[in-house]
Biotite code that builds the C-alpha atoms (Angstrom):
import biotite.structure as struc

atoms = struc.array([
    struc.Atom([-9.061, -11.961, -16.774], chain_id="A", res_id=1, res_name="MET", atom_name="CA", element="C"),
    struc.Atom([-7.664, -15.447, -16.233], chain_id="A", res_id=2, res_name="GLU", atom_name="CA", element="C"),
    struc.Atom([-5.741, -15.908, -12.979], chain_id="A", res_id=3, res_name="LEU", atom_name="CA", element="C"),
    struc.Atom([-2.324, -16.843, -14.362], chain_id="A", res_id=4, res_name="PHE", atom_name="CA", element="C"),
    struc.Atom([-2.550, -14.073, -16.949], chain_id="A", res_id=5, res_name="GLU", atom_name="CA", element="C"),
    struc.Atom([-3.351, -11.559, -14.181], chain_id="A", res_id=6, res_name="ALA", atom_name="CA", element="C"),
    struc.Atom([-0.376, -12.730, -12.126], chain_id="A", res_id=7, res_name="ILE", atom_name="CA", element="C"),
    struc.Atom([2.027, -12.561, -15.072], chain_id="A", res_id=8, res_name="ALA", atom_name="CA", element="C"),
    struc.Atom([0.805, -9.231, -16.484], chain_id="A", res_id=9, res_name="THR", atom_name="CA", element="C"),
    struc.Atom([0.273, -7.184, -13.318], chain_id="A", res_id=10, res_name="ARG", atom_name="CA", element="C"),
    struc.Atom([2.712, -4.291, -13.069], chain_id="A", res_id=11, res_name="ARG", atom_name="CA", element="C"),
    struc.Atom([3.277, -1.420, -10.706], chain_id="A", res_id=12, res_name="SER", atom_name="CA", element="C"),
    struc.Atom([1.643, 1.564, -12.372], chain_id="A", res_id=13, res_name="VAL", atom_name="CA", element="C"),
    struc.Atom([3.226, 4.855, -11.379], chain_id="A", res_id=14, res_name="VAL", atom_name="CA", element="C"),
    struc.Atom([1.314, 7.217, -13.657], chain_id="A", res_id=15, res_name="ARG", atom_name="CA", element="C"),
    struc.Atom([-2.440, 7.351, -13.229], chain_id="A", res_id=16, res_name="VAL", atom_name="CA", element="C"),
    struc.Atom([-5.095, 9.858, -14.296], chain_id="A", res_id=17, res_name="LYS", atom_name="CA", element="C"),
    struc.Atom([-6.886, 12.044, -11.754], chain_id="A", res_id=18, res_name="GLU", atom_name="CA", element="C"),
    struc.Atom([-10.216, 10.519, -12.843], chain_id="A", res_id=19, res_name="ASP", atom_name="CA", element="C"),
    struc.Atom([-12.283, 9.192, -9.958], chain_id="A", res_id=20, res_name="ALA", atom_name="CA", element="C"),
    struc.Atom([-12.273, 5.491, -9.151], chain_id="A", res_id=21, res_name="VAL", atom_name="CA", element="C"),
    struc.Atom([-15.727, 4.092, -8.452], chain_id="A", res_id=22, res_name="SER", atom_name="CA", element="C"),
    struc.Atom([-16.695, 3.115, -4.918], chain_id="A", res_id=23, res_name="ARG", atom_name="CA", element="C"),
    struc.Atom([-17.802, -0.248, -6.340], chain_id="A", res_id=24, res_name="GLU", atom_name="CA", element="C"),
    struc.Atom([-14.302, -0.939, -7.693], chain_id="A", res_id=25, res_name="ALA", atom_name="CA", element="C"),
    struc.Atom([-12.687, 0.092, -4.402], chain_id="A", res_id=26, res_name="ILE", atom_name="CA", element="C"),
    struc.Atom([-15.089, -2.183, -2.493], chain_id="A", res_id=27, res_name="ASP", atom_name="CA", element="C"),
    struc.Atom([-14.162, -5.089, -4.781], chain_id="A", res_id=28, res_name="GLN", atom_name="CA", element="C"),
    struc.Atom([-10.465, -4.454, -4.183], chain_id="A", res_id=29, res_name="ILE", atom_name="CA", element="C"),
    struc.Atom([-10.938, -4.342, -0.409], chain_id="A", res_id=30, res_name="LEU", atom_name="CA", element="C"),
    struc.Atom([-13.030, -7.507, -0.534], chain_id="A", res_id=31, res_name="GLU", atom_name="CA", element="C"),
    struc.Atom([-10.218, -9.259, -2.428], chain_id="A", res_id=32, res_name="ALA", atom_name="CA", element="C"),
    struc.Atom([-7.841, -8.203, 0.332], chain_id="A", res_id=33, res_name="GLY", atom_name="CA", element="C"),
    struc.Atom([-9.844, -9.746, 3.150], chain_id="A", res_id=34, res_name="ILE", atom_name="CA", element="C"),
    struc.Atom([-9.758, -13.175, 1.500], chain_id="A", res_id=35, res_name="TRP", atom_name="CA", element="C"),
    struc.Atom([-6.002, -13.492, 2.027], chain_id="A", res_id=36, res_name="ALA", atom_name="CA", element="C"),
    struc.Atom([-4.927, -16.475, 4.109], chain_id="A", res_id=37, res_name="PRO", atom_name="CA", element="C"),
    struc.Atom([-4.370, -15.681, 7.766], chain_id="A", res_id=38, res_name="ASN", atom_name="CA", element="C"),
    struc.Atom([-3.294, -18.082, 10.469], chain_id="A", res_id=39, res_name="HIS", atom_name="CA", element="C"),
    struc.Atom([-5.877, -18.605, 13.225], chain_id="A", res_id=40, res_name="ARG", atom_name="CA", element="C"),
    struc.Atom([-8.267, -16.337, 11.295], chain_id="A", res_id=41, res_name="LEU", atom_name="CA", element="C"),
    struc.Atom([-7.058, -13.205, 13.060], chain_id="A", res_id=42, res_name="THR", atom_name="CA", element="C"),
    struc.Atom([-7.750, -10.949, 10.030], chain_id="A", res_id=43, res_name="GLU", atom_name="CA", element="C"),
    struc.Atom([-4.942, -8.556, 11.049], chain_id="A", res_id=44, res_name="PRO", atom_name="CA", element="C"),
    struc.Atom([-5.381, -6.072, 8.186], chain_id="A", res_id=45, res_name="TRP", atom_name="CA", element="C"),
    struc.Atom([-6.722, -2.553, 8.451], chain_id="A", res_id=46, res_name="ARG", atom_name="CA", element="C"),
    struc.Atom([-7.488, -0.382, 5.429], chain_id="A", res_id=47, res_name="PHE", atom_name="CA", element="C"),
    struc.Atom([-7.736, 3.417, 5.252], chain_id="A", res_id=48, res_name="PHE", atom_name="CA", element="C"),
    struc.Atom([-9.154, 4.637, 1.926], chain_id="A", res_id=49, res_name="VAL", atom_name="CA", element="C"),
    struc.Atom([-8.310, 8.236, 1.106], chain_id="A", res_id=50, res_name="MET", atom_name="CA", element="C"),
    struc.Atom([-9.517, 10.292, -1.843], chain_id="A", res_id=51, res_name="SER", atom_name="CA", element="C"),
    struc.Atom([-10.085, 13.965, -2.534], chain_id="A", res_id=52, res_name="GLY", atom_name="CA", element="C"),
    struc.Atom([-9.347, 16.091, 0.512], chain_id="A", res_id=53, res_name="GLU", atom_name="CA", element="C"),
    struc.Atom([-9.023, 12.899, 2.581], chain_id="A", res_id=54, res_name="GLY", atom_name="CA", element="C"),
    struc.Atom([-5.542, 12.459, 1.141], chain_id="A", res_id=55, res_name="ARG", atom_name="CA", element="C"),
    struc.Atom([-4.544, 15.458, 3.250], chain_id="A", res_id=56, res_name="GLY", atom_name="CA", element="C"),
    struc.Atom([-4.275, 13.156, 6.295], chain_id="A", res_id=57, res_name="LYS", atom_name="CA", element="C"),
    struc.Atom([-1.492, 11.272, 4.534], chain_id="A", res_id=58, res_name="LEU", atom_name="CA", element="C"),
    struc.Atom([0.069, 14.486, 3.240], chain_id="A", res_id=59, res_name="GLY", atom_name="CA", element="C"),
    struc.Atom([0.269, 15.918, 6.748], chain_id="A", res_id=60, res_name="GLU", atom_name="CA", element="C"),
    struc.Atom([2.001, 12.763, 8.005], chain_id="A", res_id=61, res_name="ALA", atom_name="CA", element="C"),
    struc.Atom([4.525, 12.989, 5.147], chain_id="A", res_id=62, res_name="TYR", atom_name="CA", element="C"),
    struc.Atom([5.092, 16.684, 5.977], chain_id="A", res_id=63, res_name="TYR", atom_name="CA", element="C"),
    struc.Atom([5.648, 16.039, 9.695], chain_id="A", res_id=64, res_name="ARG", atom_name="CA", element="C"),
    struc.Atom([8.064, 13.181, 8.990], chain_id="A", res_id=65, res_name="ILE", atom_name="CA", element="C"),
    struc.Atom([10.079, 15.341, 6.580], chain_id="A", res_id=66, res_name="ALA", atom_name="CA", element="C"),
    struc.Atom([10.230, 18.225, 9.037], chain_id="A", res_id=67, res_name="MET", atom_name="CA", element="C"),
    struc.Atom([11.328, 15.955, 11.875], chain_id="A", res_id=68, res_name="GLU", atom_name="CA", element="C"),
    struc.Atom([14.215, 14.708, 9.745], chain_id="A", res_id=69, res_name="GLY", atom_name="CA", element="C"),
    struc.Atom([15.262, 18.158, 8.555], chain_id="A", res_id=70, res_name="ALA", atom_name="CA", element="C"),
    struc.Atom([18.638, 19.490, 9.721], chain_id="A", res_id=71, res_name="ALA", atom_name="CA", element="C"),
    struc.Atom([17.197, 23.024, 9.943], chain_id="A", res_id=72, res_name="ASP", atom_name="CA", element="C"),
    struc.Atom([13.381, 22.788, 10.100], chain_id="A", res_id=73, res_name="PRO", atom_name="CA", element="C"),
    struc.Atom([12.965, 26.565, 9.781], chain_id="A", res_id=74, res_name="GLY", atom_name="CA", element="C"),
    struc.Atom([14.992, 26.918, 6.594], chain_id="A", res_id=75, res_name="SER", atom_name="CA", element="C"),
    struc.Atom([13.284, 27.568, 3.248], chain_id="A", res_id=76, res_name="PRO", atom_name="CA", element="C"),
    struc.Atom([14.954, 24.407, 1.870], chain_id="A", res_id=77, res_name="GLU", atom_name="CA", element="C"),
    struc.Atom([13.521, 22.232, 4.642], chain_id="A", res_id=78, res_name="SER", atom_name="CA", element="C"),
    struc.Atom([10.066, 23.717, 4.255], chain_id="A", res_id=79, res_name="ILE", atom_name="CA", element="C"),
    struc.Atom([10.190, 23.211, 0.481], chain_id="A", res_id=80, res_name="ALA", atom_name="CA", element="C"),
    struc.Atom([11.303, 19.598, 0.944], chain_id="A", res_id=81, res_name="ALA", atom_name="CA", element="C"),
    struc.Atom([8.484, 18.973, 3.430], chain_id="A", res_id=82, res_name="ALA", atom_name="CA", element="C"),
    struc.Atom([5.955, 20.534, 1.049], chain_id="A", res_id=83, res_name="GLU", atom_name="CA", element="C"),
    struc.Atom([7.286, 18.225, -1.677], chain_id="A", res_id=84, res_name="GLY", atom_name="CA", element="C"),
    struc.Atom([6.874, 15.231, 0.627], chain_id="A", res_id=85, res_name="ALA", atom_name="CA", element="C"),
    struc.Atom([3.316, 16.339, 1.387], chain_id="A", res_id=86, res_name="LYS", atom_name="CA", element="C"),
    struc.Atom([2.463, 16.248, -2.332], chain_id="A", res_id=87, res_name="LYS", atom_name="CA", element="C"),
    struc.Atom([3.248, 12.517, -2.432], chain_id="A", res_id=88, res_name="LYS", atom_name="CA", element="C"),
    struc.Atom([-0.259, 11.968, -1.081], chain_id="A", res_id=89, res_name="ALA", atom_name="CA", element="C"),
    struc.Atom([-1.655, 13.409, -4.325], chain_id="A", res_id=90, res_name="LEU", atom_name="CA", element="C"),
    struc.Atom([0.065, 11.028, -6.764], chain_id="A", res_id=91, res_name="ARG", atom_name="CA", element="C"),
    struc.Atom([-3.201, 9.132, -7.356], chain_id="A", res_id=92, res_name="ALA", atom_name="CA", element="C"),
    struc.Atom([-6.903, 9.873, -6.886], chain_id="A", res_id=93, res_name="PRO", atom_name="CA", element="C"),
    struc.Atom([-7.186, 7.073, -4.319], chain_id="A", res_id=94, res_name="VAL", atom_name="CA", element="C"),
    struc.Atom([-4.635, 5.976, -1.738], chain_id="A", res_id=95, res_name="VAL", atom_name="CA", element="C"),
    struc.Atom([-5.241, 2.979, 0.487], chain_id="A", res_id=96, res_name="ILE", atom_name="CA", element="C"),
    struc.Atom([-3.063, 2.781, 3.573], chain_id="A", res_id=97, res_name="ALA", atom_name="CA", element="C"),
    struc.Atom([-2.706, -0.867, 4.587], chain_id="A", res_id=98, res_name="VAL", atom_name="CA", element="C"),
    struc.Atom([-1.783, -1.605, 8.178], chain_id="A", res_id=99, res_name="ALA", atom_name="CA", element="C"),
    struc.Atom([-1.231, -4.647, 10.344], chain_id="A", res_id=100, res_name="VAL", atom_name="CA", element="C"),
    struc.Atom([-2.920, -4.870, 13.729], chain_id="A", res_id=101, res_name="ALA", atom_name="CA", element="C"),
    struc.Atom([-1.277, -7.949, 15.257], chain_id="A", res_id=102, res_name="PRO", atom_name="CA", element="C"),
    struc.Atom([-3.503, -10.082, 17.420], chain_id="A", res_id=103, res_name="SER", atom_name="CA", element="C"),
    struc.Atom([-2.711, -10.413, 21.097], chain_id="A", res_id=104, res_name="ASP", atom_name="CA", element="C"),
    struc.Atom([-4.158, -13.941, 21.175], chain_id="A", res_id=105, res_name="LYS", atom_name="CA", element="C"),
    struc.Atom([-1.924, -16.662, 22.526], chain_id="A", res_id=106, res_name="LYS", atom_name="CA", element="C"),
    struc.Atom([-0.348, -18.915, 19.922], chain_id="A", res_id=107, res_name="MET", atom_name="CA", element="C"),
    struc.Atom([-0.326, -16.159, 17.288], chain_id="A", res_id=108, res_name="VAL", atom_name="CA", element="C"),
    struc.Atom([3.105, -15.559, 15.790], chain_id="A", res_id=109, res_name="ILE", atom_name="CA", element="C"),
    struc.Atom([3.509, -11.886, 14.923], chain_id="A", res_id=110, res_name="GLU", atom_name="CA", element="C"),
    struc.Atom([5.434, -12.397, 11.683], chain_id="A", res_id=111, res_name="ILE", atom_name="CA", element="C"),
    struc.Atom([2.523, -14.470, 10.374], chain_id="A", res_id=112, res_name="GLU", atom_name="CA", element="C"),
    struc.Atom([0.266, -11.464, 10.897], chain_id="A", res_id=113, res_name="GLU", atom_name="CA", element="C"),
    struc.Atom([2.562, -9.417, 8.660], chain_id="A", res_id=114, res_name="TYR", atom_name="CA", element="C"),
    struc.Atom([2.581, -12.206, 6.086], chain_id="A", res_id=115, res_name="GLY", atom_name="CA", element="C"),
    struc.Atom([-1.218, -12.214, 6.012], chain_id="A", res_id=116, res_name="ALA", atom_name="CA", element="C"),
    struc.Atom([-1.315, -8.468, 5.368], chain_id="A", res_id=117, res_name="VAL", atom_name="CA", element="C"),
    struc.Atom([1.264, -8.774, 2.599], chain_id="A", res_id=118, res_name="PHE", atom_name="CA", element="C"),
    struc.Atom([-0.908, -11.499, 1.036], chain_id="A", res_id=119, res_name="ALA", atom_name="CA", element="C"),
    struc.Atom([-3.895, -9.142, 1.295], chain_id="A", res_id=120, res_name="ALA", atom_name="CA", element="C"),
    struc.Atom([-1.917, -6.457, -0.547], chain_id="A", res_id=121, res_name="VAL", atom_name="CA", element="C"),
    struc.Atom([-1.103, -8.894, -3.364], chain_id="A", res_id=122, res_name="GLN", atom_name="CA", element="C"),
    struc.Atom([-4.781, -9.830, -3.654], chain_id="A", res_id=123, res_name="ASN", atom_name="CA", element="C"),
    struc.Atom([-5.658, -6.143, -3.835], chain_id="A", res_id=124, res_name="MET", atom_name="CA", element="C"),
    struc.Atom([-3.065, -5.442, -6.516], chain_id="A", res_id=125, res_name="LEU", atom_name="CA", element="C"),
    struc.Atom([-4.310, -8.370, -8.601], chain_id="A", res_id=126, res_name="LEU", atom_name="CA", element="C"),
    struc.Atom([-7.928, -7.259, -8.175], chain_id="A", res_id=127, res_name="ALA", atom_name="CA", element="C"),
    struc.Atom([-6.976, -3.727, -9.251], chain_id="A", res_id=128, res_name="SER", atom_name="CA", element="C"),
    struc.Atom([-5.310, -5.115, -12.362], chain_id="A", res_id=129, res_name="HIS", atom_name="CA", element="C"),
    struc.Atom([-8.250, -7.387, -13.159], chain_id="A", res_id=130, res_name="ALA", atom_name="CA", element="C"),
    struc.Atom([-10.548, -4.343, -12.969], chain_id="A", res_id=131, res_name="LEU", atom_name="CA", element="C"),
    struc.Atom([-8.358, -2.453, -15.459], chain_id="A", res_id=132, res_name="GLY", atom_name="CA", element="C"),
    struc.Atom([-6.995, -0.071, -12.855], chain_id="A", res_id=133, res_name="LEU", atom_name="CA", element="C"),
    struc.Atom([-3.401, 0.909, -12.251], chain_id="A", res_id=134, res_name="GLY", atom_name="CA", element="C"),
    struc.Atom([-1.891, 0.472, -8.802], chain_id="A", res_id=135, res_name="ALA", atom_name="CA", element="C"),
    struc.Atom([1.451, 0.626, -7.094], chain_id="A", res_id=136, res_name="ILE", atom_name="CA", element="C"),
    struc.Atom([2.341, -0.542, -3.607], chain_id="A", res_id=137, res_name="TRP", atom_name="CA", element="C"),
    struc.Atom([4.667, 1.988, -1.987], chain_id="A", res_id=138, res_name="ARG", atom_name="CA", element="C"),
    struc.Atom([6.596, 1.262, 1.171], chain_id="A", res_id=139, res_name="THR", atom_name="CA", element="C"),
    struc.Atom([9.620, 2.793, 2.865], chain_id="A", res_id=140, res_name="GLY", atom_name="CA", element="C"),
    struc.Atom([10.688, 4.500, 6.056], chain_id="A", res_id=141, res_name="GLU", atom_name="CA", element="C"),
    struc.Atom([7.822, 7.027, 6.196], chain_id="A", res_id=142, res_name="PRO", atom_name="CA", element="C"),
    struc.Atom([5.300, 4.163, 6.319], chain_id="A", res_id=143, res_name="CYS", atom_name="CA", element="C"),
    struc.Atom([6.865, 2.792, 9.477], chain_id="A", res_id=144, res_name="TYR", atom_name="CA", element="C"),
    struc.Atom([7.237, 6.135, 11.253], chain_id="A", res_id=145, res_name="HIS", atom_name="CA", element="C"),
    struc.Atom([5.182, 6.702, 14.448], chain_id="A", res_id=146, res_name="PRO", atom_name="CA", element="C"),
    struc.Atom([3.553, 9.743, 12.785], chain_id="A", res_id=147, res_name="PHE", atom_name="CA", element="C"),
    struc.Atom([1.838, 7.350, 10.355], chain_id="A", res_id=148, res_name="MET", atom_name="CA", element="C"),
    struc.Atom([0.419, 5.376, 13.266], chain_id="A", res_id=149, res_name="ASN", atom_name="CA", element="C"),
    struc.Atom([-0.734, 8.634, 14.794], chain_id="A", res_id=150, res_name="GLU", atom_name="CA", element="C"),
    struc.Atom([-2.341, 9.808, 11.530], chain_id="A", res_id=151, res_name="ALA", atom_name="CA", element="C"),
    struc.Atom([-4.426, 6.637, 11.287], chain_id="A", res_id=152, res_name="PHE", atom_name="CA", element="C"),
    struc.Atom([-5.041, 6.293, 15.033], chain_id="A", res_id=153, res_name="GLU", atom_name="CA", element="C"),
    struc.Atom([-3.237, 2.968, 15.270], chain_id="A", res_id=154, res_name="LEU", atom_name="CA", element="C"),
    struc.Atom([-1.971, 1.356, 18.442], chain_id="A", res_id=155, res_name="ARG", atom_name="CA", element="C"),
    struc.Atom([1.800, 1.380, 19.101], chain_id="A", res_id=156, res_name="PRO", atom_name="CA", element="C"),
    struc.Atom([2.086, -2.317, 18.148], chain_id="A", res_id=157, res_name="GLN", atom_name="CA", element="C"),
    struc.Atom([0.284, -1.728, 14.826], chain_id="A", res_id=158, res_name="ASP", atom_name="CA", element="C"),
    struc.Atom([2.116, -0.577, 11.735], chain_id="A", res_id=159, res_name="ARG", atom_name="CA", element="C"),
    struc.Atom([1.349, 0.870, 8.320], chain_id="A", res_id=160, res_name="VAL", atom_name="CA", element="C"),
    struc.Atom([2.947, -1.615, 5.916], chain_id="A", res_id=161, res_name="LEU", atom_name="CA", element="C"),
    struc.Atom([2.397, 0.253, 2.714], chain_id="A", res_id=162, res_name="GLY", atom_name="CA", element="C"),
    struc.Atom([0.289, 2.542, 0.593], chain_id="A", res_id=163, res_name="LEU", atom_name="CA", element="C"),
    struc.Atom([-1.577, 1.407, -2.497], chain_id="A", res_id=164, res_name="ILE", atom_name="CA", element="C"),
    struc.Atom([-1.841, 4.281, -4.962], chain_id="A", res_id=165, res_name="TYR", atom_name="CA", element="C"),
    struc.Atom([-4.788, 3.570, -7.245], chain_id="A", res_id=166, res_name="LEU", atom_name="CA", element="C"),
    struc.Atom([-6.222, 5.106, -10.401], chain_id="A", res_id=167, res_name="GLY", atom_name="CA", element="C"),
    struc.Atom([-6.909, 4.683, -14.081], chain_id="A", res_id=168, res_name="HIS", atom_name="CA", element="C"),
    struc.Atom([-3.611, 3.984, -15.855], chain_id="A", res_id=169, res_name="PRO", atom_name="CA", element="C"),
    struc.Atom([-2.037, 6.638, -18.014], chain_id="A", res_id=170, res_name="GLU", atom_name="CA", element="C"),
    struc.Atom([-0.381, 4.790, -20.885], chain_id="A", res_id=171, res_name="GLY", atom_name="CA", element="C"),
    struc.Atom([0.712, 1.182, -20.944], chain_id="A", res_id=172, res_name="THR", atom_name="CA", element="C"),
    struc.Atom([3.111, -0.708, -18.736], chain_id="A", res_id=173, res_name="SER", atom_name="CA", element="C"),
    struc.Atom([6.178, -2.445, -20.145], chain_id="A", res_id=174, res_name="PRO", atom_name="CA", element="C"),
    struc.Atom([6.324, -6.231, -20.208], chain_id="A", res_id=175, res_name="ALA", atom_name="CA", element="C"),
    struc.Atom([7.699, -7.766, -17.064], chain_id="A", res_id=176, res_name="GLY", atom_name="CA", element="C"),
    struc.Atom([10.813, -9.863, -16.640], chain_id="A", res_id=177, res_name="ARG", atom_name="CA", element="C"),
    struc.Atom([11.542, -12.529, -14.100], chain_id="A", res_id=178, res_name="ARG", atom_name="CA", element="C"),
    struc.Atom([14.093, -15.277, -13.812], chain_id="A", res_id=179, res_name="GLU", atom_name="CA", element="C"),
    struc.Atom([12.557, -18.697, -14.213], chain_id="A", res_id=180, res_name="SER", atom_name="CA", element="C"),
    struc.Atom([11.087, -20.426, -11.180], chain_id="A", res_id=181, res_name="ALA", atom_name="CA", element="C"),
    struc.Atom([13.508, -23.262, -11.927], chain_id="A", res_id=182, res_name="ALA", atom_name="CA", element="C"),
    struc.Atom([16.464, -20.957, -11.262], chain_id="A", res_id=183, res_name="SER", atom_name="CA", element="C"),
    struc.Atom([15.125, -20.267, -7.746], chain_id="A", res_id=184, res_name="LYS", atom_name="CA", element="C"),
    struc.Atom([13.969, -23.773, -6.881], chain_id="A", res_id=185, res_name="THR", atom_name="CA", element="C"),
    struc.Atom([15.614, -26.747, -5.226], chain_id="A", res_id=186, res_name="VAL", atom_name="CA", element="C"),
    struc.Atom([13.702, -30.012, -5.502], chain_id="A", res_id=187, res_name="TRP", atom_name="CA", element="C"),
    struc.Atom([14.161, -32.327, -2.535], chain_id="A", res_id=188, res_name="ILE", atom_name="CA", element="C"),
    struc.Atom([12.900, -35.839, -3.189], chain_id="A", res_id=189, res_name="ASP", atom_name="CA", element="C"),
])
């Protein structure tokens, strides 16, 4: 797939089949991630690939976060909601948790570490698309909760920045829409 075509046609794919994704494809996607630009070559990304029963680690974190936020953790409604949250880990046959582990080197600006990891995620999404796979990058409050750090044995200064749900697409994605670059650009000569 040509680069500009991949950029313009990549979409978040919510519905994927339960069919296994090859280890070779996952390795290619991870390799694409590590080639993201990163200031001072700190390589601040960490990847946690979960499939099969391994997704239970993520499910347990979702469950604990839901129960902590429940008004009445013992109620049937709270338990049902937490069980529903736990099932989020099963939305795709492969889930890759992507975390930032900021460097403690002098002269490293922390926000640049986050930017590098976000660039890695984009590389991974493009690689997934180029391989004919469907992927979606999910973020949100649960990602940033301390229970996620605990689940993946991260340091307190580290942070899960998102989850890439990966699989073989079910159906086709609609065409994308964007405003023109010109509408978002100011030229300063």
